[in-house]
Each structure stands twice: as structure tokens, then as C-alpha cells.
C-alpha positions in Angstrom: 8.7 134.7 -10.0 10.1 135.7 -13.8 13.0 137.5 -12.0 13.7 134.5 -9.9 14.1 132.3 -13.2 16.2 134.8 -14.8 18.8 134.6 -12.0 19.0 130.9 -12.0 19.5 130.8 -15.3 22.2 133.5 -14.8 23.9 131.5 -12.1 23.5 128.1 -14.1 25.7 130.0 -17.1 27.9 131.4 -14.5 28.2 127.9 -12.8 29.4 126.6 -16.7 31.7 129.1 -17.3 33.4 128.6 -13.5 33.2 125.0 -14.4 34.7 125.3 -18.1 37.7 128.0 -16.9 38.5 125.3 -13.9 39.2 122.3 -16.1 40.7 124.4 -19.2 42.8 126.8 -16.9 44.0 123.9 -14.9 44.9 121.9 -18.5 46.6 124.8 -19.9 49.2 125.1 -17.2 49.7 121.4 -16.1 48.4 121.6 -12.8 47.1 118.3 -11.5 47.0 119.3 -7.2 43.8 120.8 -5.9 42.3 124.4 -5.9 39.9 126.2 -4.9 38.6 126.5 -8.3 37.2 123.0 -8.3 34.4 124.4 -6.1 33.4 127.3 -8.4 31.0 125.6 -10.5 29.1 123.9 -7.4 28.8 127.0 -5.2 27.3 128.7 -8.5 25.2 126.4 -8.9 23.7 125.2 -6.0 23.8 128.4 -4.2 22.8 130.2 -6.9 20.9 128.3 -9.8 19.0 125.6 -7.5 18.8 127.8 -4.9 16.5 131.1 -6.7 14.5 127.6 -9.0 13.4 126.8 -5.1 12.5 130.7 -4.2 10.5 130.2 -7.9 8.9 127.6 -6.6 8.2 128.9 -2.8 7.0 131.9 -4.0 4.8 130.0 -7.2 3.4 128.1 -3.7 3.4 130.7 -0.8 3.7 134.4 -2.5 6.4 135.3 0.0 7.8 137.9 -2.0 7.4 141.5 0.2 9.3 144.5 0.7 12.3 144.0 2.1 12.8 140.7 -0.5 14.7 142.8 -2.9 17.2 144.0 -0.2 17.5 140.6 1.4 18.5 139.0 -2.4 20.8 141.9 -2.6 22.8 141.0 0.1 22.2 137.3 -1.2 24.0 138.4 -4.5 26.7 140.6 -3.2 27.7 137.4 -0.8 27.5 134.8 -3.1 29.6 137.1 -5.7 32.0 137.8 -3.6 32.8 134.6 -2.2 32.7 133.2 -5.9 35.2 136.1 -7.2 37.4 134.8 -4.0 37.3 131.6 -4.7 38.8 132.4 -8.3 41.2 134.6 -7.2 42.5 132.0 -4.5 42.7 129.3 -7.1 44.1 131.4 -10.0 46.8 132.2 -7.6 47.2 128.3 -6.6 47.6 127.0 -9.9 49.8 130.2 -11.0 51.7 129.0 -8.1 51.9 132.5 -6.7 53.7 132.8 -3.2 51.7 135.0 -1.0 52.6 136.8 1.9 50.4 135.8 5.2 48.5 139.2 5.3 47.4 139.0 1.3 46.2 135.1 2.2 44.5 136.0 5.5 42.9 139.1 3.0 41.8 136.7 0.2 40.2 134.0 3.1 38.8 136.6 5.2 36.9 138.5 2.1 35.2 134.7 1.4 34.1 134.4 5.1 32.5 138.0 4.5 31.0 136.5 1.8 30.3 133.1 3.5 28.2 135.2 6.5 26.3 137.7 4.2 24.8 134.3 1.9 24.4 132.8 5.7 22.6 136.2 7.5 20.8 136.6 3.8 19.5 132.7 4.0 18.3 133.1 7.4 16.3 136.4 7.1 14.9 135.0 3.8 13.5 131.6 5.3 11.9 133.4 8.5 10.3 135.4 5.7 9.2 132.7 4.0 7.7 131.1 7.2 6.0 134.2 8.2 3.9 133.8 4.6 3.8 129.9 5.3 2.4 130.2 8.7 0.2 133.3 8.5 -3.2 133.0 8.5 -5.1 132.9 4.8 -7.8 135.9 4.0 -10.9 134.1 3.0 
């Protein structure tokens, strides 16, 4: 359970850093249009901090953590951070108004899509694992 709270804290710090970076970078650059940087903050708060706080509560109540949990969460971390990195990359390029070729733009979008796919798959696997622990017969 300690790992879940520590991970939630780490993602809270990353979320706040993402929010400050967005605000200061766009202000420094004089950029006022919409940018992908604006959602880095919320992605890390909800999919990072809130998600791991919920896991903490579920673990406390249902003790779902098993042998596969670490691997599933490694995929979740990879997906979340890959998505976050691509949001930052896309956002910085938008703020700097850097012209991108179609293949580069597609590569950024595709990589973010892979991150979202990893998040989705790991989320479903984790929910299935939690469901098994909740519906398993209780030993007395």
C-alpha cells in the first residue's frame, strides 16, 4: 500500500509541475491559443494521482494485489508517461509555432495513441484482477 501512496504523490508533483510549466511557458512565449500542454496537468492528476489513491483504497478493502499486478502497473506507468511526454512534445511545438511535416505530426499522434492504448489495456486487466478478488469466495 505504501507504493500506491508514494506513486500518487509522485504523480501529484508531476501534475503540478506540468501545470506550472504550461502556465509559465505560454506566458513567457506570449502564446494565447489552445495547446496540448493544457491537458498535461489533468492527465497526471486524474490518471496518476487519483488513480493510485483509488488503488490504495481498493487494496485496503479487497487485497487484490497479486503476482501480475506489478507487470500490469508497469504497463500503466509506461502508457501514462508516454502519453504525457507526447502531450508535452506536441504542446511545446505548438507554443513555439514549429512547422511539422505530416510524418512527424503523425508520429507524435501515433505515439500518444500507443500510450493511450497501453493505459486502456492495463486498466482493463487491473479491473479484471480487482473483480476476481472482490468476487472470490472468502476463506474462513
